[in-house]
N, C-alpha and C positions, 0 to 999 in steps of 0.2 A: 509501718502501720498495717493493721491486719484488716482485711478487706470485710466487708457485712456479708453476710450471708442470711439466706430466709429460707423458710422450708415450702416447698411445694411439693404437695401431696398429689399424686396420681392415682386414679382409680383402674385396676387392674380386675381381668376376669381369666378363670381358668378352670380346668376340669382335674379332678383327683384321678391320679393314674396308678398310685401304689400305696397299700396301707400295710404298715408294720404294727409290732406291738406298742410301739410309744410314739410312733408320729404317721404324716401322710406326706405324700408327695404330689405337688401341684404343678401341671403343664400350663403355663399361660396361653392365653390364644394371640395369635399374630406372630408367631415364630419367635417370641420374646425368652424362651428358655424356661427354667423350672426352678421351683424350691422346696425344699423339705422342710417341715416344722412340726413342732410336738403335738399331739393331739391336744393337749392341756391349753393349745393357743386358738384353737377352731371352735366356732360357736355355731352350736347345734341342736335341735331337740332330739334329733335321732343321731344313732350311731353312724360316722360316716362311710359311704360307699363309692367303689371305683365307677367312675363315671359321673358322679356328681359334680355339678358346677357350684363353683365359689365366685365370690368377688371381696376384693378388699382394697383400702387405702394402703399406699406404700409410698416412700419418697427415694428417690435415687441416690446411692452412697456417693459420700464424698470424700475425697483424699484430703485427710487433715493437716499432715506431715508428709 
């Protein structure tokens, strides 16, 4: 029998530390690491800048098998 799983969204904040042609690198506050995402996933009225603070919802990864 498979265990029931639920979605637990958490709000994370961080700062843009690197910008490339196709993406940005975000360092999480609180020593939680970093993530690289494509620019098309970033919602902003202006072009992203190094040092800009960002916030987003994310769930923790779950091992399925």
